[in-house]
PDB file as gemmi writes it, atoms N, CA and C in Angstrom:
CRYST1    1.000    1.000    1.000  90.00  90.00  90.00 P 1                      
ATOM      1  N   MET A   1      43.608 -71.944  -6.770  1.00  0.00           N  
ATOM      2  CA  MET A   1      42.345 -70.927  -6.264  1.00  0.00           C  
ATOM      3  C   MET A   1      41.048 -71.425  -6.980  1.00  0.00           C  
ATOM      4  N   ASN A   2      40.071 -71.638  -6.304  1.00  0.00           N  
ATOM      5  CA  ASN A   2      38.671 -71.989  -6.902  1.00  0.00           C  
ATOM      6  C   ASN A   2      38.187 -71.118  -7.893  1.00  0.00           C  
ATOM      7  N   ASP A   3      37.311 -71.288  -8.672  1.00  0.00           N  
ATOM      8  CA  ASP A   3      36.848 -70.349  -9.605  1.00  0.00           C  
ATOM      9  C   ASP A   3      35.838 -69.553  -8.808  1.00  0.00           C  
ATOM     10  N   TYR A   4      35.150 -69.810  -7.722  1.00  0.00           N  
ATOM     11  CA  TYR A   4      34.346 -69.106  -7.067  1.00  0.00           C  
ATOM     12  C   TYR A   4      35.049 -68.327  -5.978  1.00  0.00           C  
ATOM     13  N   ASP A   5      36.192 -68.662  -5.853  1.00  0.00           N  
ATOM     14  CA  ASP A   5      37.277 -67.686  -5.021  1.00  0.00           C  
ATOM     15  C   ASP A   5      37.644 -66.568  -5.865  1.00  0.00           C  
ATOM     16  N   VAL A   6      37.894 -66.710  -7.057  1.00  0.00           N  
ATOM     17  CA  VAL A   6      38.434 -65.698  -8.198  1.00  0.00           C  
ATOM     18  C   VAL A   6      37.457 -64.763  -8.214  1.00  0.00           C  
ATOM     19  N   ILE A   7      36.179 -64.957  -8.697  1.00  0.00           N  
ATOM     20  CA  ILE A   7      35.131 -64.012  -8.800  1.00  0.00           C  
ATOM     21  C   ILE A   7      34.336 -63.904  -7.570  1.00  0.00           C  
ATOM     22  N   VAL A   8      34.457 -62.656  -6.786  1.00  0.00           N  
ATOM     23  CA  VAL A   8      33.656 -62.518  -5.655  1.00  0.00           C  
ATOM     24  C   VAL A   8      32.283 -62.135  -5.971  1.00  0.00           C  
ATOM     25  N   LYS A   9      32.058 -61.043  -6.805  1.00  0.00           N  
ATOM     26  CA  LYS A   9      30.568 -60.842  -7.304  1.00  0.00           C  
ATOM     27  C   LYS A   9      30.577 -59.975  -8.416  1.00  0.00           C  
ATOM     28  N   PRO A  10      29.246 -59.961  -9.150  1.00  0.00           N  
ATOM     29  CA  PRO A  10      29.226 -59.166 -10.364  1.00  0.00           C  
ATOM     30  C   PRO A  10      28.870 -57.724  -9.845  1.00  0.00           C  
ATOM     31  N   LEU A  11      29.364 -56.687 -10.638  1.00  0.00           N  
ATOM     32  CA  LEU A  11      29.094 -55.417 -10.200  1.00  0.00           C  
ATOM     33  C   LEU A  11      27.965 -54.869 -11.213  1.00  0.00           C  
ATOM     34  N   ILE A  12      26.809 -54.387 -10.495  1.00  0.00           N  
ATOM     35  CA  ILE A  12      25.548 -53.973 -11.285  1.00  0.00           C  
ATOM     36  C   ILE A  12      25.423 -52.550 -10.906  1.00  0.00           C  
ATOM     37  N   THR A  13      25.715 -51.743 -11.848  1.00  0.00           N  
ATOM     38  CA  THR A  13      25.761 -50.312 -11.982  1.00  0.00           C  
ATOM     39  C   THR A  13      25.196 -49.898 -13.043  1.00  0.00           C  
ATOM     40  N   GLU A  14      24.615 -48.600 -13.165  1.00  0.00           N  
ATOM     41  CA  GLU A  14      24.130 -48.081 -14.465  1.00  0.00           C  
ATOM     42  C   GLU A  14      25.112 -48.193 -15.635  1.00  0.00           C  
ATOM     43  N   GLN A  15      26.440 -47.956 -15.176  1.00  0.00           N  
ATOM     44  CA  GLN A  15      27.633 -47.874 -16.252  1.00  0.00           C  
ATOM     45  C   GLN A  15      27.716 -49.234 -16.784  1.00  0.00           C  
ATOM     46  N   SER A  16      27.765 -50.209 -15.855  1.00  0.00           N  
ATOM     47  CA  SER A  16      28.177 -51.634 -16.299  1.00  0.00           C  
ATOM     48  C   SER A  16      26.888 -52.393 -16.987  1.00  0.00           C  
ATOM     49  N   THR A  17      25.727 -51.977 -16.585  1.00  0.00           N  
ATOM     50  CA  THR A  17      24.659 -52.372 -17.463  1.00  0.00           C  
ATOM     51  C   THR A  17      24.600 -51.974 -18.853  1.00  0.00           C  
ATOM     52  N   HIS A  18      25.062 -50.605 -18.959  1.00  0.00           N  
ATOM     53  CA  HIS A  18      25.141 -50.087 -20.382  1.00  0.00           C  
ATOM     54  C   HIS A  18      26.263 -50.609 -21.223  1.00  0.00           C  
ATOM     55  N   PHE A  19      27.304 -50.896 -20.513  1.00  0.00           N  
ATOM     56  CA  PHE A  19      28.629 -51.521 -21.284  1.00  0.00           C  
ATOM     57  C   PHE A  19      28.085 -52.922 -21.636  1.00  0.00           C  
ATOM     58  N   ALA A  20      27.407 -53.793 -20.911  1.00  0.00           N  
ATOM     59  CA  ALA A  20      26.981 -54.929 -21.117  1.00  0.00           C  
ATOM     60  C   ALA A  20      26.072 -54.982 -22.232  1.00  0.00           C  
ATOM     61  N   ASN A  21      25.188 -53.966 -22.401  1.00  0.00           N  
ATOM     62  CA  ASN A  21      24.243 -53.923 -23.579  1.00  0.00           C  
ATOM     63  C   ASN A  21      24.993 -53.492 -24.805  1.00  0.00           C  
ATOM     64  N   VAL A  22      25.859 -52.596 -24.804  1.00  0.00           N  
ATOM     65  CA  VAL A  22      26.597 -52.101 -25.856  1.00  0.00           C  
ATOM     66  C   VAL A  22      27.751 -52.779 -26.384  1.00  0.00           C  
ATOM     67  N   LYS A  23      28.560 -53.016 -25.465  1.00  0.00           N  
ATOM     68  CA  LYS A  23      30.008 -53.493 -25.848  1.00  0.00           C  
ATOM     69  C   LYS A  23      30.066 -54.871 -25.285  1.00  0.00           C  
ATOM     70  N   SER A  24      29.200 -55.379 -24.706  1.00  0.00           N  
ATOM     71  CA  SER A  24      29.108 -57.049 -24.387  1.00  0.00           C  
ATOM     72  C   SER A  24      30.378 -56.953 -23.267  1.00  0.00           C  
ATOM     73  N   ALA A  25      30.483 -56.153 -22.340  1.00  0.00           N  
ATOM     74  CA  ALA A  25      31.457 -56.091 -21.169  1.00  0.00           C  
ATOM     75  C   ALA A  25      30.740 -56.200 -20.076  1.00  0.00           C  
ATOM     76  N   TYR A  26      31.364 -56.891 -19.191  1.00  0.00           N  
ATOM     77  CA  TYR A  26      30.619 -57.124 -17.832  1.00  0.00           C  
ATOM     78  C   TYR A  26      31.683 -56.930 -16.731  1.00  0.00           C  
ATOM     79  N   SER A  27      31.332 -56.450 -15.537  1.00  0.00           N  
ATOM     80  CA  SER A  27      32.109 -55.807 -14.507  1.00  0.00           C  
ATOM     81  C   SER A  27      32.057 -56.888 -13.384  1.00  0.00           C  
ATOM     82  N   PHE A  28      33.192 -57.367 -12.656  1.00  0.00           N  
ATOM     83  CA  PHE A  28      33.185 -58.143 -11.379  1.00  0.00           C  
ATOM     84  C   PHE A  28      34.065 -57.565 -10.323  1.00  0.00           C  
ATOM     85  N   GLU A  29      33.847 -57.836  -9.318  1.00  0.00           N  
ATOM     86  CA  GLU A  29      34.766 -57.721  -8.005  1.00  0.00           C  
ATOM     87  C   GLU A  29      35.332 -59.109  -8.029  1.00  0.00           C  
ATOM     88  N   VAL A  30      36.735 -58.974  -8.082  1.00  0.00           N  
ATOM     89  CA  VAL A  30      37.535 -60.198  -8.016  1.00  0.00           C  
ATOM     90  C   VAL A  30      38.623 -60.259  -6.847  1.00  0.00           C  
ATOM     91  N   ASN A  31      39.064 -61.421  -6.541  1.00  0.00           N  
ATOM     92  CA  ASN A  31      40.140 -61.542  -5.598  1.00  0.00           C  
ATOM     93  C   ASN A  31      41.245 -60.632  -5.953  1.00  0.00           C  
ATOM     94  N   LYS A  32      41.933 -60.095  -4.835  1.00  0.00           N  
ATOM     95  CA  LYS A  32      43.043 -59.159  -5.258  1.00  0.00           C  
ATOM     96  C   LYS A  32      44.063 -59.920  -5.782  1.00  0.00           C  
ATOM     97  N   ARG A  33      44.268 -61.336  -5.415  1.00  0.00           N  
ATOM     98  CA  ARG A  33      45.488 -61.913  -5.987  1.00  0.00           C  
ATOM     99  C   ARG A  33      45.300 -62.665  -7.130  1.00  0.00           C  
ATOM    100  N   ALA A  34      44.281 -62.549  -7.844  1.00  0.00           N  
ATOM    101  CA  ALA A  34      43.825 -63.197  -9.110  1.00  0.00           C  
ATOM    102  C   ALA A  34      44.599 -62.314 -10.407  1.00  0.00           C  
ATOM    103  N   ASN A  35      44.989 -63.092 -11.346  1.00  0.00           N  
ATOM    104  CA  ASN A  35      45.538 -62.448 -12.605  1.00  0.00           C  
ATOM    105  C   ASN A  35      44.575 -62.606 -13.627  1.00  0.00           C  
ATOM    106  N   LYS A  36      44.788 -62.050 -14.779  1.00  0.00           N  
ATOM    107  CA  LYS A  36      44.007 -61.926 -15.824  1.00  0.00           C  
ATOM    108  C   LYS A  36      43.439 -63.256 -16.300  1.00  0.00           C  
ATOM    109  N   GLN A  37      44.684 -64.291 -16.425  1.00  0.00           N  
ATOM    110  CA  GLN A  37      44.345 -65.613 -16.869  1.00  0.00           C  
ATOM    111  C   GLN A  37      43.363 -66.171 -16.038  1.00  0.00           C  
ATOM    112  N   GLN A  38      43.552 -66.262 -14.675  1.00  0.00           N  
ATOM    113  CA  GLN A  38      42.565 -66.863 -13.722  1.00  0.00           C  
ATOM    114  C   GLN A  38      41.172 -66.230 -13.891  1.00  0.00           C  
ATOM    115  N   ILE A  39      41.118 -64.961 -14.015  1.00  0.00           N  
ATOM    116  CA  ILE A  39      39.797 -64.354 -14.211  1.00  0.00           C  
ATOM    117  C   ILE A  39      39.134 -64.762 -15.409  1.00  0.00           C  
ATOM    118  N   LYS A  40      39.745 -64.851 -16.560  1.00  0.00           N  
ATOM    119  CA  LYS A  40      39.229 -65.397 -17.733  1.00  0.00           C  
ATOM    120  C   LYS A  40      38.760 -66.699 -17.814  1.00  0.00           C  
ATOM    121  N   GLU A  41      39.647 -67.703 -17.173  1.00  0.00           N  
ATOM    122  CA  GLU A  41      39.219 -69.114 -17.048  1.00  0.00           C  
ATOM    123  C   GLU A  41      38.108 -69.228 -16.194  1.00  0.00           C  
ATOM    124  N   ALA A  42      38.094 -68.520 -14.865  1.00  0.00           N  
ATOM    125  CA  ALA A  42      36.697 -68.613 -14.088  1.00  0.00           C  
ATOM    126  C   ALA A  42      35.446 -68.182 -14.727  1.00  0.00           C  
ATOM    127  N   VAL A  43      35.520 -66.999 -15.290  1.00  0.00           N  
ATOM    128  CA  VAL A  43      34.355 -66.613 -16.101  1.00  0.00           C  
ATOM    129  C   VAL A  43      33.950 -67.508 -17.227  1.00  0.00           C  
ATOM    130  N   GLU A  44      34.621 -68.153 -17.896  1.00  0.00           N  
ATOM    131  CA  GLU A  44      34.387 -69.040 -18.957  1.00  0.00           C  
ATOM    132  C   GLU A  44      33.819 -70.223 -18.486  1.00  0.00           C  
ATOM    133  N   ARG A  45      34.275 -70.715 -17.379  1.00  0.00           N  
ATOM    134  CA  ARG A  45      33.681 -71.850 -16.792  1.00  0.00           C  
ATOM    135  C   ARG A  45      32.527 -71.711 -15.845  1.00  0.00           C  
ATOM    136  N   ILE A  46      32.326 -70.567 -15.186  1.00  0.00           N  
ATOM    137  CA  ILE A  46      31.150 -70.427 -14.296  1.00  0.00           C  
ATOM    138  C   ILE A  46      29.916 -70.103 -15.314  1.00  0.00           C  
ATOM    139  N   TYR A  47      30.186 -69.060 -16.347  1.00  0.00           N  
ATOM    140  CA  TYR A  47      28.837 -68.538 -17.170  1.00  0.00           C  
ATOM    141  C   TYR A  47      29.024 -69.333 -18.288  1.00  0.00           C  
ATOM    142  N   GLU A  48      29.942 -70.290 -18.798  1.00  0.00           N  
ATOM    143  CA  GLU A  48      29.748 -71.026 -20.132  1.00  0.00           C  
ATOM    144  C   GLU A  48      29.938 -70.004 -21.230  1.00  0.00           C  
ATOM    145  N   VAL A  49      30.851 -69.062 -21.231  1.00  0.00           N  
ATOM    146  CA  VAL A  49      30.916 -68.178 -22.374  1.00  0.00           C  
ATOM    147  C   VAL A  49      32.442 -68.135 -22.952  1.00  0.00           C  
ATOM    148  N   LYS A  50      32.586 -67.345 -23.861  1.00  0.00           N  
ATOM    149  CA  LYS A  50      33.997 -67.328 -24.482  1.00  0.00           C  
ATOM    150  C   LYS A  50      34.445 -65.768 -24.341  1.00  0.00           C  
ATOM    151  N   VAL A  51      35.524 -65.589 -23.488  1.00  0.00           N  
ATOM    152  CA  VAL A  51      36.164 -64.284 -23.159  1.00  0.00           C  
ATOM    153  C   VAL A  51      37.199 -63.878 -24.282  1.00  0.00           C  
ATOM    154  N   SER A  52      36.907 -62.726 -24.639  1.00  0.00           N  
ATOM    155  CA  SER A  52      37.998 -62.078 -25.626  1.00  0.00           C  
ATOM    156  C   SER A  52      39.195 -61.273 -24.963  1.00  0.00           C  
ATOM    157  N   LYS A  53      38.913 -60.532 -23.968  1.00  0.00           N  
ATOM    158  CA  LYS A  53      39.984 -59.896 -23.304  1.00  0.00           C  
ATOM    159  C   LYS A  53      39.445 -59.389 -21.812  1.00  0.00           C  
ATOM    160  N   VAL A  54      40.539 -59.080 -20.874  1.00  0.00           N  
ATOM    161  CA  VAL A  54      40.095 -58.938 -19.499  1.00  0.00           C  
ATOM    162  C   VAL A  54      40.979 -57.548 -19.191  1.00  0.00           C  
ATOM    163  N   ARG A  55      40.168 -56.644 -18.525  1.00  0.00           N  
ATOM    164  CA  ARG A  55      40.937 -55.554 -18.022  1.00  0.00           C  
ATOM    165  C   ARG A  55      40.696 -55.380 -16.478  1.00  0.00           C  
ATOM    166  N   THR A  56      41.809 -55.174 -15.886  1.00  0.00           N  
ATOM    167  CA  THR A  56      41.700 -55.244 -14.269  1.00  0.00           C  
ATOM    168  C   THR A  56      42.200 -53.615 -13.801  1.00  0.00           C  
ATOM    169  N   ALA A  57      41.621 -53.354 -12.541  1.00  0.00           N  
ATOM    170  CA  ALA A  57      42.020 -52.154 -11.909  1.00  0.00           C  
ATOM    171  C   ALA A  57      41.995 -52.520 -10.515  1.00  0.00           C  
ATOM    172  N   ASN A  58      43.004 -51.997  -9.752  1.00  0.00           N  
ATOM    173  CA  ASN A  58      43.016 -51.961  -8.339  1.00  0.00           C  
ATOM    174  C   ASN A  58      42.291 -50.728  -7.869  1.00  0.00           C  
ATOM    175  N   ARG A  59      41.163 -50.901  -6.815  1.00  0.00           N  
ATOM    176  CA  ARG A  59      40.518 -49.699  -6.262  1.00  0.00           C  
ATOM    177  C   ARG A  59      40.817 -49.477  -4.807  1.00  0.00           C  
ATOM    178  N   GLN A  60      41.300 -48.209  -4.599  1.00  0.00           N  
ATOM    179  CA  GLN A  60      41.845 -47.840  -3.331  1.00  0.00           C  
ATOM    180  C   GLN A  60      40.509 -47.666  -2.569  1.00  0.00           C  
ATOM    181  N   GLY A  61      40.602 -48.112  -1.132  1.00  0.00           N  
ATOM    182  CA  GLY A  61      39.467 -47.751  -0.353  1.00  0.00           C  
ATOM    183  C   GLY A  61      39.354 -46.388   0.201  1.00  0.00           C  
ATOM    184  N   LYS A  62      38.011 -45.791   0.243  1.00  0.00           N  
ATOM    185  CA  LYS A  62      37.910 -44.453   0.558  1.00  0.00           C  
ATOM    186  C   LYS A  62      37.822 -44.086   2.099  1.00  0.00           C  
ATOM    187  N   TYR A  63      38.367 -42.896   2.297  1.00  0.00           N  
ATOM    188  CA  TYR A  63      38.270 -42.594   3.785  1.00  0.00           C  
ATOM    189  C   TYR A  63      36.905 -42.306   4.127  1.00  0.00           C  
ATOM    190  N   ARG A  64      36.483 -42.633   5.196  1.00  0.00           N  
ATOM    191  CA  ARG A  64      34.970 -42.305   5.590  1.00  0.00           C  
ATOM    192  C   ARG A  64      35.213 -42.046   7.208  1.00  0.00           C  
ATOM    193  N   ARG A  65      34.293 -41.292   7.651  1.00  0.00           N  
ATOM    194  CA  ARG A  65      34.120 -40.616   8.996  1.00  0.00           C  
ATOM    195  C   ARG A  65      32.900 -41.169   9.575  1.00  0.00           C  
ATOM    196  N   LYS A  66      32.982 -41.623  10.758  1.00  0.00           N  
ATOM    197  CA  LYS A  66      31.929 -42.115  11.623  1.00  0.00           C  
ATOM    198  C   LYS A  66      32.069 -41.446  13.066  1.00  0.00           C  
ATOM    199  N   GLY A  67      31.272 -40.308  13.105  1.00  0.00           N  
ATOM    200  CA  GLY A  67      31.430 -39.608  14.429  1.00  0.00           C  
ATOM    201  C   GLY A  67      32.931 -38.686  14.340  1.00  0.00           C  
ATOM    202  N   ARG A  68      33.596 -39.011  15.338  1.00  0.00           N  
ATOM    203  CA  ARG A  68      34.929 -38.381  15.476  1.00  0.00           C  
ATOM    204  C   ARG A  68      36.057 -39.275  14.824  1.00  0.00           C  
ATOM    205  N   ASN A  69      35.646 -40.402  14.539  1.00  0.00           N  
ATOM    206  CA  ASN A  69      36.697 -41.541  14.111  1.00  0.00           C  
ATOM    207  C   ASN A  69      36.820 -41.556  12.765  1.00  0.00           C  
ATOM    208  N   MET A  70      38.082 -41.331  12.149  1.00  0.00           N  
ATOM    209  CA  MET A  70      38.197 -41.601  10.726  1.00  0.00           C  
ATOM    210  C   MET A  70      38.602 -43.180  10.272  1.00  0.00           C  
ATOM    211  N   GLY A  71      38.278 -43.506   9.396  1.00  0.00           N  
ATOM    212  CA  GLY A  71      38.574 -45.082   8.898  1.00  0.00           C  
ATOM    213  C   GLY A  71      38.612 -45.071   7.395  1.00  0.00           C  
ATOM    214  N   GLN A  72      38.928 -46.134   7.062  1.00  0.00           N  
ATOM    215  CA  GLN A  72      39.103 -46.467   5.527  1.00  0.00           C  
ATOM    216  C   GLN A  72      38.336 -47.904   5.137  1.00  0.00           C  
ATOM    217  N   THR A  73      37.488 -47.741   4.008  1.00  0.00           N  
ATOM    218  CA  THR A  73      36.925 -48.894   3.750  1.00  0.00           C  
ATOM    219  C   THR A  73      38.057 -49.870   2.921  1.00  0.00           C  
ATOM    220  N   SER A  74      37.721 -51.009   2.449  1.00  0.00           N  
ATOM    221  CA  SER A  74      38.730 -52.047   2.178  1.00  0.00           C  
ATOM    222  C   SER A  74      38.979 -51.720   0.723  1.00  0.00           C  
ATOM    223  N   SER A  75      40.346 -51.912   0.338  1.00  0.00           N  
ATOM    224  CA  SER A  75      40.538 -51.833  -1.149  1.00  0.00           C  
ATOM    225  C   SER A  75      40.128 -53.068  -1.786  1.00  0.00           C  
ATOM    226  N   TRP A  76      39.997 -52.968  -3.176  1.00  0.00           N  
ATOM    227  CA  TRP A  76      39.411 -54.330  -3.865  1.00  0.00           C  
ATOM    228  C   TRP A  76      39.853 -54.239  -5.389  1.00  0.00           C  
ATOM    229  N   LYS A  77      39.570 -55.234  -5.995  1.00  0.00           N  
ATOM    230  CA  LYS A  77      40.161 -55.380  -7.443  1.00  0.00           C  
ATOM    231  C   LYS A  77      38.846 -55.516  -8.279  1.00  0.00           C  
ATOM    232  N   LYS A  78      38.854 -54.783  -9.568  1.00  0.00           N  
ATOM    233  CA  LYS A  78      37.722 -54.811 -10.389  1.00  0.00           C  
ATOM    234  C   LYS A  78      38.221 -55.340 -11.717  1.00  0.00           C  
ATOM    235  N   ALA A  79      37.566 -56.171 -12.245  1.00  0.00           N  
ATOM    236  CA  ALA A  79      37.755 -56.629 -13.558  1.00  0.00           C  
ATOM    237  C   ALA A  79      36.660 -56.480 -14.466  1.00  0.00           C  
ATOM    238  N   VAL A  80      36.836 -55.921 -15.679  1.00  0.00           N  
ATOM    239  CA  VAL A  80      35.866 -55.736 -16.852  1.00  0.00           C  
ATOM    240  C   VAL A  80      36.427 -56.881 -17.922  1.00  0.00           C  
ATOM    241  N   VAL A  81      35.276 -57.633 -17.992  1.00  0.00           N  
ATOM    242  CA  VAL A  81      35.522 -58.888 -19.024  1.00  0.00           C  
ATOM    243  C   VAL A  81      34.767 -58.633 -20.265  1.00  0.00           C  
ATOM    244  N   PHE A  82      35.330 -58.715 -21.353  1.00  0.00           N  
ATOM    245  CA  PHE A  82      34.868 -58.528 -22.668  1.00  0.00           C  
ATOM    246  C   PHE A  82      34.567 -59.975 -23.325  1.00  0.00           C  
ATOM    247  N   LEU A  83      33.440 -60.164 -23.836  1.00  0.00           N  
ATOM    248  CA  LEU A  83      32.967 -61.253 -24.327  1.00  0.00           C  
ATOM    249  C   LEU A  83      33.153 -61.249 -25.919  1.00  0.00           C  
ATOM    250  N   GLU A  84      33.050 -62.707 -26.507  1.00  0.00           N  
ATOM    251  CA  GLU A  84      33.183 -62.761 -28.008  1.00  0.00           C  
ATOM    252  C   GLU A  84      31.656 -62.206 -28.346  1.00  0.00           C  
ATOM    253  N   PRO A  85      31.398 -61.840 -29.674  1.00  0.00           N  
ATOM    254  CA  PRO A  85      30.199 -61.241 -30.060  1.00  0.00           C  
ATOM    255  C   PRO A  85      28.979 -61.940 -29.948  1.00  0.00           C  
ATOM    256  N   ASP A  86      29.054 -63.443 -29.960  1.00  0.00           N  
ATOM    257  CA  ASP A  86      27.967 -64.295 -30.115  1.00  0.00           C  
ATOM    258  C   ASP A  86      27.510 -64.579 -28.588  1.00  0.00           C  
ATOM    259  N   TYR A  87      28.246 -64.305 -27.459  1.00  0.00           N  
ATOM    260  CA  TYR A  87      27.891 -64.597 -26.163  1.00  0.00           C  
ATOM    261  C   TYR A  87      27.520 -63.426 -25.411  1.00  0.00           C  
ATOM    262  N   HIS A  88      26.545 -63.707 -24.265  1.00  0.00           N  
ATOM    263  CA  HIS A  88      26.235 -62.919 -23.313  1.00  0.00           C  
ATOM    264  C   HIS A  88      25.918 -63.545 -22.001  1.00  0.00           C  
ATOM    265  N   ILE A  89      25.817 -62.869 -20.904  1.00  0.00           N  
ATOM    266  CA  ILE A  89      25.637 -63.292 -19.575  1.00  0.00           C  
ATOM    267  C   ILE A  89      24.355 -62.666 -19.066  1.00  0.00           C  
ATOM    268  N   ASP A  90      23.446 -63.462 -18.570  1.00  0.00           N  
ATOM    269  CA  ASP A  90      22.199 -62.920 -17.946  1.00  0.00           C  
ATOM    270  C   ASP A  90      22.512 -62.940 -16.495  1.00  0.00           C  
ATOM    271  N   LEU A  91      22.758 -61.650 -16.056  1.00  0.00           N  
ATOM    272  CA  LEU A  91      23.013 -61.460 -14.455  1.00  0.00           C  
ATOM    273  C   LEU A  91      21.715 -61.320 -13.684  1.00  0.00           C  
ATOM    274  N   PHE A  92      20.493 -61.020 -14.380  1.00  0.00           N  
ATOM    275  CA  PHE A  92      19.250 -61.009 -13.675  1.00  0.00           C  
ATOM    276  C   PHE A  92      18.364 -62.226 -13.842  1.00  0.00           C  
TER     277      PHE A  92                                                      
END                                                                             
């Protein structure tokens, strides 16, 4: 799997911005089939940083209603990547 296939997009929220400033932890939406080792290697190669640990979570899609029809949004995988103290990622 290509590095850019592993990392789908960075997640920019208030909480993720706070964790990036305080704990040097960055959140990404990743491919559902990617494991922690692939995520670590992809982030290190794309952003040229040193990763200390990776935490992952599978997020279930939410049920949504549009008129009379009920549907479900897609499920996705989230990864929180913790960096070594001397490194940071400029997402903006």
